[in-house]
N, C-alpha and C positions, 0 to 999 in steps of 0.2 A: 338322323342325328345331323342338323348343319355343322354341331362346335366336335363333333369326331375329328380325332385327327386323319389328315387325306391317307389313303392304300400309300404313296409314297414313305411314307415315317409310320408305318403301321402301328404304333406303340407311342406317339406322341413324343419322346425322348427318353420313355420307360427303356430299361435294358435288361435283354432277357440272360440269365447267366444259368451255367447248366445245373439242374438242380440235386441237391446233394441226399434228395430219395428220391426212388423213379416215383412216375408219374401214377400208377394205381394207386387205386380205392387203400390197397390191403397199407402200401406204404402210406398213405397219408393217412390212415388210421393210426400208425407209429406216432407220426407229425403232431396228430389233434393230441394226443394222449400225455404229451408234453406242457402240454397249457393246460393248466386251473381251468375249472366245469365253469361251464358259462355261467352266470349267473343274472344276463340280463332279464331276463323275464321274469323269475324272483323276485329280482331288485325293484320290479315297475309294477309289481303287484303290492309289492310295500309299500313305493308310493302312490299308487291310489289308495292302499287303506288310509294315507296319511292327510290325502286329498278329501276323502269321507269324514274323516277325526273332524277335520276345519270346518270342513263345510256345517258339520251338526254344530260346532260353536257359534260359527256364522249368525245359522238359524237362530238357537238357544237363546243367545245374546240378545239377537234384535226382537224376538219375542218377550224374551222377559223386560226392556228395553220400552216396551209400546205396555206393559203390564203396571209399569215400575210408574209411566206419566199420567195409566190412566188411573190411579191411585193418589198421586197429586192432584189433577185436575178435579176426579169426580169423590174423591174421595169416601164415605163411608157408602155412600150410593153405590160403589160397587163391591162391597164386603154383601149387601143385602142382597145382592145376586143368588138365583140358586148355585149349589155345588158343582151339579155338572157341567151348567154354563161356567163360572167360573172358571174351571182347571179345563174343561172339556173344551171349551174354544180356541185358548193358544197350543192347546195339544194338535190339536186338528191343524192348526196351521202350520203347527212343525212338522207334522206327520206328514200331509200336503205335500207339503214344501221337498223333502228330503224323496218322496216318492217321484215328483218332479222330476228332481235331478237326475235319477235311475233313471225314469222312461227317457229320456234326453239323452241318453249317454254320455253326461258332460263327464264323466273319467276315465271315455274311449281311452284305450291304450294308442290309439292311431293318432289324438290330437296332443298330445303331450310333447312338449316342448316348443311348438311353432307352429303361427297363423292365428289368425282369428277365429276360428270355428270354434273353440272351445268355449272363448269369452258369448259369442252370439247363444251358443247354445244356454250358457248359465243365464246370460237375459230372456234366454225365450221358454226355458222352466219356469224361472218367475214368474215372470208376467203370466204363462199359463196356470201357474199355479192359483196365484192370487183372481183371475179371472172364475178359476172356478171357485175358491172361495168364497169370490162377491155374489153368485148365484146361490149356495148354498146356503151360504150364513142368511141372505134379504129372504130365501124360500122358509127356513123355520125361525124365523123373526127371531137372529139374537140380537141382542141392546149392545152399543156401541161399538160396533165390528169397523167404527174409523178409525181408533186408534192406531189398528193394526196396520192399516193401509196409508196410514200417516207416516206411522213411526219404524215400522218392522219392514213394511216395502222397502223404503229407501236404506235405510240402516244396513239391512240384510245383503240388500241387490249389494250394495258398494262394498262392506266386507266382504261377501263371495267370490268378484272381483279382486279385490284386494289383495286376497290368501295365492289367488291363483295365479294371480301375477306375482306375485312374492314365491311361491314355489317354482315354476316356472324357471325365475330368474337361478334359483338354489340347483334346478335341475342343470340347466345349462353348466353353471361352474361342475358341475360334478360330471359331465359329459366330456366335459375341456379337460378333465382330470383321467379321464377314461373312465369312469362306470357310469352305471345303469346303459349302458351300451348292449344292445342286442345283436348276438356274436350273425354273421352274414357272409355269404357265398356270392360269387357275382358269375353269370352265367353269359357269354357270348361271343361274337367276334372280340379277336384282342383287343383291336381299335375303339369298339364299345366300352368295352369291360375296363380301358384303363380310363376313358373319361368318365364313367359311372362311379368308379374307384376316385377320383380329382375329388369331384364333385359333392362325392357321401364323405369323405374324410377332413374337405376343407368347411364344412357345414356339421356342426357338434348337435344342431336342431334338428340332423336328421337322425341319431338316435342310434346308429349301426356302427359296429365294427367288423372291418374286413374280415376275415383268417383265409383264403384264398377265394383260385379262381377258377373256372371252369372253363376251359374254351379247344375248340378242337384244331386250333391257329398252332400253340405251340400247347402239344399232351405230353411233353418231358421235360417242362423246361421250370424253373422261378420267375417272377417277373419282379423284376425289383426299379421301385417307384419310390424317388425318394431317396429318405434313410431309411425303408420300409423294405424287405424281400418276400413277396407272397407266394404262395407253394401253388405249383399249378395240382389241382389234384384228379385232374384226367383230363378226358372227353368228355361230350354232350350227351352220352348213352350213359354214363356212369353219373350223372349228378345227383339223384335219390342217393343211390350209397353214398356216395362222395358227401350230404349233407348231414346224413346219418351218424359218420365216422366222424366229422368233423363238429360235432353237436351244434349244428347249425339253428340259430331262431329264428332265421329268413333266410331264403335264397331271389337274387337279384338276377331278372331276368333283361338283357337287352337284348334289343331286334326283336327280330322274329323268328330265331332259331332255325334260319332256312325257310326252303318254300315249303315244304312239307309242312300246314297248321295243324295237323293235327298233335303234331310232338308237344307242344304247349299243353294240351290236353292232359297227353299222357301221362308228363311231368308235373302234372299237377296230381293224376290219381296215384303217381310214385310217392308223393310222399307224402300222402295220408298215413298215418301214426307213426309219422316223424316228429310230432311238434311245431315244425317247418312251418312257414307261412312264407306263399308264393307271395313276391313284389314282382309288378312288371312295370320300368321302367319306359317312361311315353316321350315318341321320335317328335312330342308337342311340346318343346322347349322353350321356356319362357311362354308361359299358357298357364291360367294360375288356374286352379279346380275349379271355383264355380263358372266359369266357364265349357266344363266340359262336364256332359251331361251322360250317361248309358240308359239306351234303351234296346231290350232285346224284343225280336218280332220274329213269329216262327222256327224261335231258338238260333236263328240269327243277330249275334250282338252289333247293334249298331251307338256308334260314339260321335255321339252329337257339339261339334264344339264351335260357340256363338262368335259371331261376326262383332268386332267391336263397334260401337254406336259411340258418335262424337256430339251427339247433340240428345234430344228428349228432355223426360224429365227428370231423370238423374243427374246430367250438368245445370239444369235450372235447381234446383236442393242445392247442388255443390257451390253454386253461386250464391245461394239466400246462404248456407253458412257460411261464407265467405262474406257478406256485407255485416252478417251478425258478428261474426271472431274479430271482423279489422276493425271494425267500429269501437267494440267492446275494446279493443287492445290500445286502439290509441288513446279511449279517457283515460284507461288506466296507467299507460306510462306516459303520460302527459309531465310528471310530476320532472321523471329521468330525463325525457328529452331535452328538458329546459337546463338542467343541468351538463349536460351533454355538450349541448351548443356552449355553454357558458366556457366549456373547459376547452372547447377544439379552441372559441374565438381569443381568448386568455392567451394558448400555445403560443400562435402566431397571425394571432390577427386576421386569419385568411377566410375566406366563405365557411360557413357553416356544412352544406351541402354540396353531394359531390354528383353531378347529373352525368349519366353515360347509356347511349344510347344501344338496347338491346334488340333482340327479337322477337318477337312473343308468337300468338295462334297465328296459324297460316303464314306465318315469315312477316306479320305486321312490325313496325318498330314504333318504340315506346321510351319516353326519356324514365330511367330506372333510377331511383334518389336511394344515398346512402348518406349515409354521417364521413366525413371526408376524414380520410384516415392517412393522407399521404402529404408531401409538403403540396406548396403551391406550382411550383414549376415539374410533378411530376411527372405530368407528359413529354416535358422537352427532356427529360433524363431517361426515357424507356431507351431508347435505340444505342445510347453507349451499353445498357442491361442485358442484351437481346440474349448474348451469346451466353448466359448466365442461364436461361431460362430453365425452371425446374418444373412448367404446369405440364399439363397432362393434354396432350393433341396441339392443338393450337392456339389456346387458356394459353398466356403468360402469368409464372407462377415465382416467386423467390423468395425462399425459407425466410433468408435475413436481405429480404428488401431495403436499401438505406435508405429508400424516397420515404417510408413510415413514421409518421411521429409518436413521440412516447405516449402521449394518449391513445393515439391510432393500435398501436398495439394491444392497450389495453380492451380498445374496441374489437377487437378484430378473434383475439383471442377466446371471449365471448360470444360473437355473432351481434354488438350491442351496435354494430356499423348500420346491419341490415335493417331496424327496425323502421326506419321511414317507409318501408318496401306497403309497409301499413297504409302506405294514403295509393298508392298504387294500386294494391288489392280491392281497397274501396271503391275507387270510380273503374276497376273491370280491367285493367291491363294485364293483371295477376290474379294468379291465387294463392289460397294459405298454403296447396300441398300441389307441387308438381315438379317437373324437368325442371332442370337447372337451365335460365335464361342465357339464353348466349350472345356474344357479340356478334355482327353482323359480318365480318370475317369470316369467325366460324359460322354461321348457316351459309353464305354462301359455298362453302368449301363440302356442306354435305353431299353425302350422296344420296340416290334413291331411298335406301333402308334407314338413316340418321336421319334424314327431313322429317320422319316420323315424328319428330321429338316437338314438334313446329303445329301438331293435330290438335292437342290441347291447349290450355294457359301455361306459362312457364311458373313456378311456385317459389315462396318464399322460402322454401324445404322442402325435403323431399327424401325419396332411396337414397341419393347421393350421401344428403347432409348428414345422415345417424351411421353412415358406411365408410366413414372414413373422408368427405370434405377432398381437401385438395392432396390427402395420400394416397388417393385411386390414381391406376393409370386411365387412358384416354380410352381403351379397351370394355373397361369394369363401367365404369363412368356413363358410355354407351348403354353399355348392355340393362345398367340400372337404370336408366330414362328411360329406354323402351319398353319393357317388363313394365313401367308402372303404365304409360300412356297404354299399354292392353287392356292392364288387368283392376285400372283404378276404380277404387270402390271407397262408399264415405265411411266404411268401421276401418277399412286399411289406414285411409288418411288421419284417424285418429289415434292410431295407433300409431301413426310415423309422428304427429304432433307430439307426444307422450316420450315416445323417444328422444324427437329432436331438443327437448326441455333436458334430459340427459347427459346428450352429447356438448351440447353448449355448455353448460356446466362443468364437465370434465376439460372441454377446448379440443379433442378429441381433431387433428387433422386439417387445426386454424391455422393460416399465417399470410 
């Protein structure tokens, strides 16, 4: 892993302390006995039951809404239908829909809390269900199935996605409070273990609570990581017994467990019957799941990683979406733009727009438009404020910048100063979603890795916007941009746009 702490500092700032208990499995059992019995797996089963219940309500409600619309429009003609058809068709639709959600594994535990795959499966299951129903209803000659497609399909589809989103927000809130987490132990070299533990515990969506580590590097010590002290439960040979005694729901393996490739397979065998799942932490950091494909060939497991492509059909589709989205946005915000323009002019009589040269795709420069949020002589006063710079990396940011006008503070708090960039998007200089558009001085200082940010068009919003904006440090901002460049998708873009609305309303990290 490129992000694993260096050997010179094997635990990346974590501190090894003498263990209160010996590192043996028997002692680990005593340690585990003082911890309440894990409820992560059971809680997730209860969560799945709640999803199943609300899915049923959404489907039943949408089907009944279609029946109600039929009665309003067609009246007595509906009542004259055969009883089997009148009651049978709605029931058939509801049952087929529910079965499709199960067949497509939309309530899989691995989907809970993170990623777009859950929403994709719900949408695919809905499309498949109605595709099958269209064929069956046409085959049997059922009358008026169109109402179910015109009413139940869109209403139910939106309801399913909305309830899934609401449940996900609730689940993440619970996980931040330490609930609905699966107990996990982490196995590997000490440096790899520290990296994985930190990544897991900083992200509630991972859904794990690390209760111990297994490492040959420090078999008789505890690991102090921040405010927590994790017991070392033993060496690699004791992994399976340690998982049992710690009542772990998951065993997370980092690295390759040494040169012996058979070791991992034997660990899987040893975990049989322990109710613990085996999780492998990939060294392919910042590579999203859709780019990874597994293909077994004659007992040889091959892992295929797609190389990122920066042109082709997907990028044509992204451009088409940008044109439609930006065009519609410019029409909708026209009255607001007029109000903001008048407010800026009335405050100090200066120009409404601020143009700044930024770097776009492949380093090509363009003039990025913004509503002016600073005083007219802001550029001339920049030098005197450089000593107080709070920005990340090369970017100048000051939380209480004295150059910002009164109307400018309001515009910045809710990113309204960025609205003119819809014009940059419409003419092809920017995209709705993408990396942050850098200044020329920033782009000139990029090294070989960071310059990959310039391989696609910069965006009005992006992962950086929904993850803290100006509160991010330079390294995190770069990591998020590079992750987007390597792994972007239309579904991911839609999720980022949705989350941007919430970030803008809350004004997180904006100044």
